[in-house]
VODOVEX-840457 format. One record per residue (C-alpha): residue number from 1; residue in three letters; chain; x, y, z. Coordinates in steps of 0.05 Angstrom, whole numbers, plus 32768, in hexadecimal, padded with zeros to 4 digits. Last residue first. Example, Ala and Ser with C-alpha at 12.3 -4.5 7.8 and 13.67 -1.06 7.14 Angstrom:
% VODOVEX-840457
  num  residu  chaine     u     v     w
    2     SER       A  8111  7FEB  808F
    1     ALA       A  80F6  7FA6  809C
***
This chain:
% VODOVEX-840457
  num  residu  chaine     u     v     w
  495     UNK       A  7C9D  8056  8078
  494     UNK       A  7CC5  807B  8044
  493     UNK       A  7CD3  80C5  8053
  492     UNK       A  7D1E  80C3  8058
  491     UNK       A  7D26  809A  8017
  490     UNK       A  7D72  809D  8008
  489     UNK       A  7D88  80AC  8051
  488     UNK       A  7D53  807A  8065
  487     UNK       A  7D73  8042  803E
  486     UNK       A  7DB7  8051  805B
  485     UNK       A  7D99  804E  80A3
  484     UNK       A  7D77  800D  808F
  483     UNK       A  7DBA  7FF2  8077
  482     UNK       A  7DDB  8002  80B9
  481     UNK       A  7DA4  7FE1  80E1
  480     UNK       A  7DA9  7FA4  80B6
  479     UNK       A  7DF4  7F9E  80C3
  478     UNK       A  7DE8  7FA0  810F
  477     UNK       A  7DAF  7F6E  8108
  476     UNK       A  7DDD  7F42  80DE
  475     UNK       A  7E09  7F37  811C
  474     UNK       A  7E54  7F37  811E
  473     UNK       A  7E5E  7F21  8167
  472     UNK       A  7E9F  7F12  8188
  471     UNK       A  7E99  7EE5  81C5
  470     UNK       A  7EB6  7EA9  81A1
  469     UNK       A  7EF6  7ECC  8191
  468     UNK       A  7F01  7EE1  81D9
  467     UNK       A  7EF5  7E9A  81F0
  466     UNK       A  7F25  7E7F  81BC
  465     UNK       A  7F5A  7EB1  81D1
  464     UNK       A  7F55  7E98  8218
  463     UNK       A  7F57  7E4F  8200
  462     UNK       A  7F99  7E5C  81DD
  461     UNK       A  7FB7  7E7C  821C
  460     UNK       A  7FA2  7E40  8244
  459     UNK       A  7FBB  7E0E  8210
  458     UNK       A  8001  7E2C  8209
  457     UNK       A  801E  7E06  81CD
  456     UNK       A  7FE7  7E23  81A4
  455     UNK       A  8006  7E68  81AF
  454     UNK       A  8047  7E51  818F
  453     UNK       A  8024  7E2E  8155
  452     UNK       A  7FFC  7E6C  8146
  451     UNK       A  803B  7E97  8145
  450     UNK       A  8059  7E64  8115
  449     UNK       A  801E  7E6B  80E8
  448     UNK       A  8023  7EB6  80E9
  447     UNK       A  806B  7EB2  80D2
  446     UNK       A  805C  7E80  809C
  445     UNK       A  8025  7EAC  8082
  444     UNK       A  8058  7EE6  807D
  443     UNK       A  808C  7EB9  805A
  442     UNK       A  8059  7E9E  8029
  441     UNK       A  8048  7EE7  8014
  440     UNK       A  800C  7F15  8014
  439     UNK       A  802D  7F45  8048
  438     UNK       A  8006  7F58  8086
  437     UNK       A  7FFB  7F1B  80B0
  436     UNK       A  7FC3  7F11  80E4
  435     UNK       A  7FB8  7EDB  8119
  434     UNK       A  7F79  7ED3  8142
  433     UNK       A  7F49  7EEF  8175
  432     UNK       A  7F76  7F1C  81A1
  431     UNK       A  7F53  7F4D  81D0
  430     UNK       A  7F62  7F32  8214
  429     UNK       A  7F8D  7F6F  8224
  428     UNK       A  7FCD  7F43  8230
  427     UNK       A  7FC0  7F1D  81F0
  426     UNK       A  7FB5  7F5E  81CA
  425     UNK       A  7FF6  7F7C  81E3
  424     UNK       A  8021  7F3E  81D9
  423     UNK       A  8003  7F36  8194
  422     UNK       A  7FCB  7F08  817E
  421     UNK       A  7FAE  7F2E  8142
  420     UNK       A  7F67  7F47  8149
  419     UNK       A  7F3A  7F2B  8111
  418     UNK       A  7EFB  7F4E  80F9
  417     UNK       A  7F0B  7F8F  80D3
  416     UNK       A  7F4E  7F76  80B5
  415     UNK       A  7F2C  7F38  809C
  414     UNK       A  7EF5  7F63  807E
  413     UNK       A  7F24  7F81  804D
  412     UNK       A  7F6D  7F6F  8056
  411     UNK       A  7F9B  7F59  808F
  410     UNK       A  7FA8  7F11  8077
  409     UNK       A  7F89  7EDF  80A5
  408     UNK       A  7F94  7EA6  80D8
  407     UNK       A  7F50  7EA0  80F7
  406     UNK       A  7F49  7E7D  813A
  405     UNK       A  7F17  7E44  813D
  404     UNK       A  7EEF  7E56  817A
  403     UNK       A  7EB1  7E46  8156
  402     UNK       A  7E95  7E8C  8154
  401     UNK       A  7ED9  7EA8  813D
  400     UNK       A  7EDF  7E74  8106
  399     UNK       A  7E9B  7E87  80EA
  398     UNK       A  7EB0  7ECF  80E7
  397     UNK       A  7EF1  7EBA  80C5
  396     UNK       A  7ECC  7E94  8091
  395     UNK       A  7E9C  7ECD  8083
  394     UNK       A  7ECA  7EF7  805B
  393     UNK       A  7EC0  7F42  8051
  392     UNK       A  7EDE  7F5C  800E
  391     UNK       A  7F19  7F2E  8015
  390     UNK       A  7F59  7F3B  7FEC
  389     UNK       A  7F98  7F0F  7FE7
  388     UNK       A  7F73  7EDF  8015
  387     UNK       A  7F98  7EBC  804C
  386     UNK       A  7F59  7EA1  8071
  385     UNK       A  7F73  7E63  8096
  384     UNK       A  7F49  7E47  80CE
  383     UNK       A  7F69  7E35  8111
  382     UNK       A  7F5C  7DFD  8143
  381     UNK       A  7F32  7DD4  8116
  380     UNK       A  7EF7  7DA9  812E
  379     UNK       A  7EBD  7DDC  812C
  378     UNK       A  7ECD  7E00  80EB
  377     UNK       A  7EE1  7DBF  80CA
  376     UNK       A  7EA1  7D9C  80E1
  375     UNK       A  7E77  7DD7  80C7
  374     UNK       A  7E99  7DD4  8083
  373     UNK       A  7E8E  7D88  8085
  372     UNK       A  7E44  7D94  808E
  371     UNK       A  7E42  7DC5  8054
  370     UNK       A  7E69  7D9B  8022
  369     UNK       A  7E8E  7DC0  7FEA
  368     UNK       A  7EBD  7DA0  7FBA
  367     UNK       A  7F03  7D80  7FBF
  366     UNK       A  7F0E  7D62  8004
  365     UNK       A  7F56  7D65  801B
  364     UNK       A  7F76  7D47  8058
  363     UNK       A  7FBD  7D54  8070
  362     UNK       A  7FDB  7D32  80AB
  361     UNK       A  7FC3  7CEA  80A3
  360     UNK       A  7FE5  7CE1  8062
  359     UNK       A  801B  7D17  8056
  358     UNK       A  8036  7D11  8011
  357     UNK       A  7FF1  7CFB  7FF5
  356     UNK       A  7FCF  7D35  8018
  355     UNK       A  8003  7D66  7FFA
  354     UNK       A  7FF5  7D47  7FB5
  353     UNK       A  7FAA  7D54  7FC0
  352     UNK       A  7FBA  7D9C  7FD3
  351     UNK       A  7FE1  7DA8  7F94
  350     UNK       A  7FAD  7D88  7F69
  349     UNK       A  7F77  7DB6  7F82
  348     UNK       A  7FA5  7DF1  7F79
  347     UNK       A  7FB4  7DDE  7F31
  346     UNK       A  7F68  7DD3  7F24
  345     UNK       A  7F54  7E18  7F3C
  344     UNK       A  7F16  7E13  7F68
  343     UNK       A  7EFC  7DE3  7F9C
  342     UNK       A  7EFB  7DE3  7FE6
  341     UNK       A  7F03  7DBC  8027
  340     UNK       A  7F48  7DB7  8045
  339     UNK       A  7F5D  7D99  8088
  338     UNK       A  7FA7  7DA5  809B
  337     UNK       A  7FCB  7D86  80D6
  336     UNK       A  8001  7DA4  8100
  335     UNK       A  8040  7D86  8121
  334     UNK       A  8070  7DBD  810A
  333     UNK       A  8086  7D90  80D0
  332     UNK       A  803D  7D8A  80B9
  331     UNK       A  8038  7DD6  80B3
  330     UNK       A  807C  7DD8  8090
  329     UNK       A  8063  7DA9  805A
  328     UNK       A  8023  7DD2  8051
  327     UNK       A  8047  7E15  804B
  326     UNK       A  8044  7E1C  8000
  325     UNK       A  7FFD  7E01  7FFB
  324     UNK       A  7FE5  7E36  802C
  323     UNK       A  8006  7E6D  8002
  322     UNK       A  7FE5  7E50  7FC4
  321     UNK       A  7FA3  7E54  7FEB
  320     UNK       A  7FA6  7EA3  7FED
  319     UNK       A  7F5A  7EAA  7FE1
  318     UNK       A  7F69  7ED2  7FA2
  317     UNK       A  7F97  7E9A  7F8B
  316     UNK       A  7F5C  7E6A  7F8B
  315     UNK       A  7F44  7E2C  7FB0
  314     UNK       A  7EFF  7E46  7FC4
  313     UNK       A  7EFF  7E3F  8010
  312     UNK       A  7EF9  7E16  8050
  311     UNK       A  7F40  7E0D  8067
  310     UNK       A  7F4E  7DF1  80AD
  309     UNK       A  7F8C  7DED  80D7
  308     UNK       A  7F8F  7DB5  810A
  307     UNK       A  7FC2  7DC1  8141
  306     UNK       A  7FD6  7D7C  8155
  305     UNK       A  7FD4  7D6D  81A0
  304     UNK       A  7F93  7D48  819E
  303     UNK       A  7FAD  7D17  816A
  302     UNK       A  7F7A  7CEF  8143
  301     UNK       A  7FA1  7CE3  8104
  300     UNK       A  7F7D  7D03  80C9
  299     UNK       A  7F4D  7CDB  809E
  298     UNK       A  7F1A  7D13  8094
  297     UNK       A  7EE3  7CFA  80C0
  296     UNK       A  7F12  7CDF  80F5
  295     UNK       A  7F37  7D21  80FA
  294     UNK       A  7EF4  7D47  80FB
  293     UNK       A  7EDA  7D1A  8133
  292     UNK       A  7F19  7D26  815D
  291     UNK       A  7F12  7D71  8154
  290     UNK       A  7EC8  7D71  8165
  289     UNK       A  7EDB  7D4D  81A6
  288     UNK       A  7F0F  7D82  81B4
  287     UNK       A  7EDA  7DB6  81AB
  286     UNK       A  7EB4  7D94  81E4
  285     UNK       A  7EEC  7DAA  8213
  284     UNK       A  7EDA  7DF1  81FF
  283     UNK       A  7E9D  7DF0  822C
  282     UNK       A  7E98  7E38  8246
  281     UNK       A  7EA9  7E56  8203
  280     UNK       A  7E73  7E2B  81DF
  279     UNK       A  7E6A  7DE3  81D0
  278     UNK       A  7E3D  7DB2  81AB
  277     UNK       A  7E4D  7D66  81B1
  276     UNK       A  7E38  7D3C  8173
  275     UNK       A  7E44  7D79  8148
  274     UNK       A  7E23  7D7F  8105
  273     UNK       A  7DE3  7D99  8127
  272     UNK       A  7E07  7DD9  8138
  271     UNK       A  7DE4  7DFA  8174
  270     UNK       A  7E1D  7E0F  81A4
  269     UNK       A  7E51  7E0D  816E
  268     UNK       A  7E2A  7E45  814A
  267     UNK       A  7E27  7E52  8100
  266     UNK       A  7DE0  7E47  80E8
  265     UNK       A  7DB9  7E6D  811E
  264     UNK       A  7DF4  7E9C  8123
  263     UNK       A  7DE9  7EB7  80DC
  262     UNK       A  7E28  7EE0  80D8
  261     UNK       A  7E2D  7F29  80C4
  260     UNK       A  7E4A  7F50  808C
  259     UNK       A  7E6E  7F91  809A
  258     UNK       A  7E51  7FCF  807C
  257     UNK       A  7E80  7FF7  8050
  256     UNK       A  7E74  803A  802F
  255     UNK       A  7E75  805B  7FE9
  254     UNK       A  7E49  8097  7FDA
  253     UNK       A  7E7D  80CD  7FE4
  252     UNK       A  7EB1  80A0  7FC1
  251     UNK       A  7E8C  80A9  7F7E
  250     UNK       A  7EC9  80C4  7F59
  249     UNK       A  7EF6  8097  7F82
  248     UNK       A  7ECB  805D  7F6A
  247     UNK       A  7ECF  8071  7F23
  246     UNK       A  7F1A  8076  7F26
  245     UNK       A  7F1F  8034  7F4D
  244     UNK       A  7EFC  800D  7F18
  243     UNK       A  7F39  7FEB  7EFA
  242     UNK       A  7F36  7FB3  7F2E
  241     UNK       A  7F34  7FE5  7F68
  240     UNK       A  7F5C  7FB6  7F93
  239     UNK       A  7FA3  7FCF  7F84
  238     UNK       A  7F8E  800F  7F61
  237     UNK       A  7F6C  802E  7F9F
  236     UNK       A  7F24  803F  7FAE
  235     UNK       A  7F17  7FF4  7FB5
  234     UNK       A  7F3F  7FF4  7FF7
  233     UNK       A  7F15  8026  8019
  232     UNK       A  7ED4  8000  8012
  231     UNK       A  7EFB  7FC1  8021
  230     UNK       A  7F0D  7FDD  8065
  229     UNK       A  7EC4  7FED  8077
  228     UNK       A  7EAC  7FA8  8066
  227     UNK       A  7E77  7F8C  8037
  226     UNK       A  7E77  7FC2  8003
  225     UNK       A  7E45  7FF8  7FF8
  224     UNK       A  7E33  8025  7FBE
  223     UNK       A  7DFA  8059  7FC0
  222     UNK       A  7DCE  8076  7F8C
  221     UNK       A  7DE0  8042  7F5A
  220     UNK       A  7DF4  8057  7F14
  219     UNK       A  7E40  8055  7F0C
  218     UNK       A  7E4D  801C  7F3E
  217     UNK       A  7E16  7FF0  7F26
  216     UNK       A  7E28  7FFC  7EDB
  215     UNK       A  7E72  7FEF  7EEA
  214     UNK       A  7E62  7FAB  7F07
  213     UNK       A  7E39  7F9B  7EC9
  212     UNK       A  7E75  7FAA  7E9C
  211     UNK       A  7E68  7FAA  7E50
  210     UNK       A  7EAD  7FA4  7E2E
  209     UNK       A  7ED7  7FD6  7E06
  208     UNK       A  7F06  7FE0  7E41
  207     UNK       A  7ECC  7FEC  7E70
  206     UNK       A  7E8D  8008  7E52
  205     UNK       A  7E4F  800C  7E7D
  204     UNK       A  7E42  8056  7E7E
  203     UNK       A  7E6C  8095  7E8B
  202     UNK       A  7EA7  8078  7E65
  201     UNK       A  7E7B  8063  7E2C
  200     UNK       A  7E46  8032  7E17
  199     UNK       A  7E0F  805B  7E37
  198     UNK       A  7E0E  8089  7DFC
  197     UNK       A  7DED  8055  7DD1
  196     UNK       A  7DAD  8055  7DF9
  195     UNK       A  7D9B  8014  7E1D
  194     UNK       A  7D72  7FD9  7E07
  193     UNK       A  7DA4  7FA6  7E21
  192     UNK       A  7DAA  7F7E  7DDF
  191     UNK       A  7DD7  7FB1  7DBC
  190     UNK       A  7E05  7FB2  7DF9
  189     UNK       A  7E15  7F68  7DF1
  188     UNK       A  7E42  7F72  7DB4
  187     UNK       A  7E74  7F96  7DE1
  186     UNK       A  7E86  7F54  7DFF
  185     UNK       A  7E76  7F46  7E48
  184     UNK       A  7E94  7F55  7E8B
  183     UNK       A  7E6F  7F42  7ECB
  182     UNK       A  7E9D  7F60  7EFC
  181     UNK       A  7EB9  7F2B  7F2A
  180     UNK       A  7EF7  7F4D  7F48
  179     UNK       A  7ECA  7F7F  7F6F
  178     UNK       A  7EB2  7F4B  7FA0
  177     UNK       A  7E74  7F54  7FCB
  176     UNK       A  7E63  7F9A  7FAF
  175     UNK       A  7E20  7FB0  7FC5
  174     UNK       A  7DF7  7FE0  7F99
  173     UNK       A  7DC2  8009  7FBB
  172     UNK       A  7D8A  8028  7F90
  171     UNK       A  7D51  8058  7F9D
  170     UNK       A  7D0E  8045  7F82
  169     UNK       A  7CF2  806D  7F49
  168     UNK       A  7CC7  80AA  7F49
  167     UNK       A  7C97  80A9  7F0D
  166     UNK       A  7CAF  80B1  7EC4
  165     UNK       A  7CDF  80E1  7EA2
  164     UNK       A  7D0D  80BB  7EA3
  163     UNK       A  7CFE  8080  7ED2
  162     UNK       A  7D11  804A  7E9F
  161     UNK       A  7D56  8065  7E97
  160     UNK       A  7D66  806D  7EE2
  159     UNK       A  7D47  8029  7EF3
  158     UNK       A  7D6C  8007  7EBB
  157     UNK       A  7DAD  8021  7ED4
  156     UNK       A  7DA1  800F  7F1C
  155     UNK       A  7D8B  7FC9  7F06
  154     UNK       A  7DC7  7FBD  7ED7
  153     UNK       A  7DF6  7FA6  7F0E
  152     UNK       A  7DCB  7F6E  7F28
  151     UNK       A  7DFB  7F35  7F14
  150     UNK       A  7E35  7F63  7F26
  149     UNK       A  7E2D  7F5F  7F6F
  148     UNK       A  7DF0  7F69  7F9B
  147     UNK       A  7DB6  7F9A  7F8D
  146     UNK       A  7D8B  7FBE  7FC1
  145     UNK       A  7D4D  7FDD  7FA1
  144     UNK       A  7D31  8012  7FD1
  143     UNK       A  7CEC  802F  7FD9
  142     UNK       A  7CCD  7FF0  7FBF
  141     UNK       A  7C8A  7FED  7F99
  140     UNK       A  7C56  7FBB  7FB1
  139     UNK       A  7C0F  7FAE  7F9B
  138     UNK       A  7C15  7FC6  7F52
  137     UNK       A  7C51  7F98  7F48
  136     UNK       A  7C75  7FB9  7F0D
  135     UNK       A  7C7C  7FF6  7F37
  134     UNK       A  7CBC  8019  7F20
  133     UNK       A  7CEC  7FF3  7F4F
  132     UNK       A  7CC9  7FB2  7F38
  131     UNK       A  7CDB  7FC3  7EF0
  130     UNK       A  7D22  7FD4  7F06
  129     UNK       A  7D2A  7F91  7F29
  128     UNK       A  7D0F  7F6D  7EEB
  127     UNK       A  7D41  7F94  7EC0
  126     UNK       A  7D7B  7F7F  7EED
  125     UNK       A  7D68  7F35  7EE7
  124     UNK       A  7D60  7F3D  7E9C
  123     UNK       A  7DA5  7F5A  7E98
  122     UNK       A  7DBB  7F1D  7EBF
  121     UNK       A  7DA2  7EEA  7E8B
  120     UNK       A  7DB5  7F18  7E50
  119     UNK       A  7DFE  7F1C  7E63
  118     UNK       A  7E00  7ED4  7E7A
  117     UNK       A  7DEE  7EBF  7E34
  116     UNK       A  7E2B  7E9B  7E18
  115     UNK       A  7E0B  7E57  7E1F
  114     UNK       A  7E47  7E3B  7E46
  113     UNK       A  7E41  7E78  7E75
  112     UNK       A  7E46  7E55  7EB9
  111     UNK       A  7E2E  7E85  7EEE
  110     UNK       A  7DFA  7E58  7F0D
  109     UNK       A  7E2E  7E20  7F14
  108     UNK       A  7E0D  7DDF  7F04
  107     UNK       A  7DC9  7DCE  7EE4
  106     UNK       A  7DA3  7DFD  7EB8
  105     UNK       A  7D5D  7E1C  7EBE
  104     UNK       A  7D73  7E65  7EBA
  103     UNK       A  7D6F  7E7D  7E72
  102     UNK       A  7D3C  7E4F  7E51
  101     UNK       A  7D15  7E49  7E91
  100     UNK       A  7D08  7E92  7E99
   99     UNK       A  7CE7  7E9B  7EDC
   98     UNK       A  7D01  7ED7  7F02
   97     UNK       A  7CEE  7EC2  7F48
   96     UNK       A  7CCC  7EF8  7F74
   95     UNK       A  7CD0  7EF1  7FBD
   94     UNK       A  7CA7  7EF8  7FFD
   93     UNK       A  7CCB  7EE8  803E
   92     UNK       A  7CB9  7EA8  8064
   91     UNK       A  7CFF  7EA8  8085
   90     UNK       A  7D08  7E5D  8084
   89     UNK       A  7CF2  7E4E  803E
   88     UNK       A  7CE9  7E8D  8010
   87     UNK       A  7CA3  7E99  7FF6
   86     UNK       A  7C97  7EA1  7FAC
   85     UNK       A  7C75  7ECF  7F7A
   84     UNK       A  7C8B  7EBC  7F32
   83     UNK       A  7CA8  7EF5  7F08
   82     UNK       A  7CA0  7EEA  7EBE
   81     UNK       A  7CCB  7EE4  7E7F
   80     UNK       A  7CA3  7ED8  7E3E
   79     UNK       A  7C9B  7E90  7E27
   78     UNK       A  7CC2  7E64  7DF4
   77     UNK       A  7CFB  7E97  7DF3
   76     UNK       A  7D13  7EA4  7DAC
   75     UNK       A  7D52  7EC9  7DC3
   74     UNK       A  7D4B  7EFF  7D8F
   73     UNK       A  7D09  7F15  7DB2
   72     UNK       A  7D2C  7F21  7DF3
   71     UNK       A  7D4B  7F66  7DE9
   70     UNK       A  7D5A  7F7A  7E30
   69     UNK       A  7D31  7FB5  7E48
   68     UNK       A  7D06  7FE9  7E25
   67     UNK       A  7CCE  7FB9  7E11
   66     UNK       A  7CC4  7F6F  7E1E
   65     UNK       A  7C93  7F7F  7E5A
   64     UNK       A  7C9D  7F54  7E96
   63     UNK       A  7C61  7F2A  7EAB
   62     UNK       A  7C52  7F23  7EF6
   61     UNK       A  7C3C  7EDA  7EFD
   60     UNK       A  7BF3  7ECF  7F11
   59     UNK       A  7BDC  7ED2  7F5B
   58     UNK       A  7BE2  7F1D  7F5C
   57     UNK       A  7BF0  7F23  7F95
   56     UNK       A  7C29  7F06  7FBD
   55     UNK       A  7C1D  7EC4  7FE0
   54     UNK       A  7C55  7EA0  7FBF
   53     UNK       A  7C5E  7E56  7FB1
   52     UNK       A  7C98  7E3A  7FD9
   51     UNK       A  7CE0  7E45  7FC6
   50     UNK       A  7D12  7E0C  7FC2
   49     UNK       A  7D07  7DEF  7F7D
   48     UNK       A  7D07  7E32  7F5B
   47     UNK       A  7D45  7E46  7F7F
   46     UNK       A  7D6B  7E06  7F71
   45     UNK       A  7D57  7E07  7F29
   44     UNK       A  7D6D  7E4F  7F1D
   43     UNK       A  7D33  7E7F  7F15
   42     UNK       A  7D58  7EC0  7F23
   41     UNK       A  7D47  7EE0  7F67
   40     UNK       A  7D23  7F1F  7F7E
   39     UNK       A  7D19  7F24  7FCA
   38     UNK       A  7CE2  7F4A  7FEE
   37     UNK       A  7CEE  7F72  802E
   36     UNK       A  7CBD  7F9F  8056
   35     UNK       A  7CF1  7FBE  8084
   34     UNK       A  7CEB  7FC3  80D0
   33     UNK       A  7D2E  7FAC  80E9
   32     UNK       A  7D15  7F65  80EF
   31     UNK       A  7D05  7F66  80A3
   30     UNK       A  7D4D  7F80  8096
   29     UNK       A  7D67  7F44  80BE
   28     UNK       A  7D3B  7F15  8094
   27     UNK       A  7D59  7F34  8054
   26     UNK       A  7DA0  7F30  806E
   25     UNK       A  7DA7  7EE7  8081
   24     UNK       A  7D97  7EBC  8045
   23     UNK       A  7DB3  7EEC  8011
   22     UNK       A  7DF2  7EF5  803A
   21     UNK       A  7DFD  7EAB  803F
   20     UNK       A  7DF4  7EA4  7FF2
   19     UNK       A  7E26  7EDD  7FE4
   18     UNK       A  7E57  7EB9  8010
   17     UNK       A  7E63  7E83  7FDC
   16     UNK       A  7E45  7E58  7FA6
   15     UNK       A  7E00  7E53  7FC8
   14     UNK       A  7DBC  7E43  7FAF
   13     UNK       A  7D7B  7E31  7FD5
   12     UNK       A  7D9C  7E29  8018
   11     UNK       A  7DB5  7E60  8014
   10     UNK       A  7DA1  7E99  7FE5
    9     UNK       A  7DC6  7EA9  7FA5
    8     UNK       A  7DB8  7ED8  7F6A
    7     UNK       A  7DA4  7F1A  7F8E
    6     UNK       A  7D73  7F53  7F8F
    5     UNK       A  7D57  7F6B  7FD2
    4     UNK       A  7D19  7F96  7FC3
    3     UNK       A  7D0E  7FC3  8001
    2     UNK       A  7CCE  7FE4  8019
    1     UNK       A  7CD9  8015  8054
***
């Protein structure tokens, strides 16, 4: 089974969120499950700098025709787009890098649209995927093109258009990591996409008189997946369907959810190089040392009895961080400490910085993203807050479980699928792994936080829940097996 995996991020080359972690972990897991996997990536600076020269034939770049796809001539590119063969570090997987320096060679956030050309940039990525799906590389043609999020949404559409009435095309799978980010562009972009006029309509890519890359993927992919079973159900309704719930309900027969996994080589307290003293469920006393080290590192008072609550997140309303800011004073009044790492909405950043100024030594805030500090918080905190308004899967709570840092989460999406609330029944049965609240309100978060403090006051009971949490496994090999079964249902005779 030959699989082309198309994405825009891959840790450690480029990461703005969980998409980068998935890109790093899922393709190797698919290879281990028996697939012949290659990855298609845009030529952002971090990606080009991090890959090694490829060993794919042919040795020269794979030129893309400037024909039926995106209208590139008007851009005045100094050289035609090409696909550079590459090898990914770590996994050794073969890759194609879409090398168009004028479009991708820019510093900063990869999705920043200061030049106003994101539409053509990511249309070109979808077009490259379609060309490969139709045999652009004479030595390797995929059976399945697996696309991830709106940046790749045009690939299934281009594949269908370019395959008519040509040779058999690769099947397409489109995975939604977050339906809220849809890749919306002005109607004027449509004329540059090289598509028939009728596709700017309700049965095409039109969404409220705009071009929607997300809608293209949902409309034209052979199968649609999301990153958790609960989120797959939630997006069929108006509340979380983001205006596309009608289309998703119409295609509900091809929608399913496959829970993300965790790279336990990277996220494991037993092997984490950030920790001076590794630990596991049979050596939880060493987690106390990680806690003291975190307190020192972030300028918190070194208090073994304090319940340290961590936040590693984008600071946005979607992540529920305004709820956390609202209970920060009460958290400190209950004897807790708050360690925040993240960046996002400026008002939220400032609110957390003001909270830290009000409570020096009890609230610490680091604006930005720092991978070692993220690991230190995951290891040293007692609880990790994941109060998202919606959460397609979430990896933070999965990391927290492995580190014995109990998730405190809103019961939505992947959070509902992975965290077992500490109730009298689940505690008695040895099933509890964290704290869950149902309503997306400050009051509901406050109630869950109080329950966490109550349990934390009983160290033996807290440690029992930690051990249960740490024994949970959300392995990429299980997710890969489900994807392979999905691929085979689309290409049952592929090797």
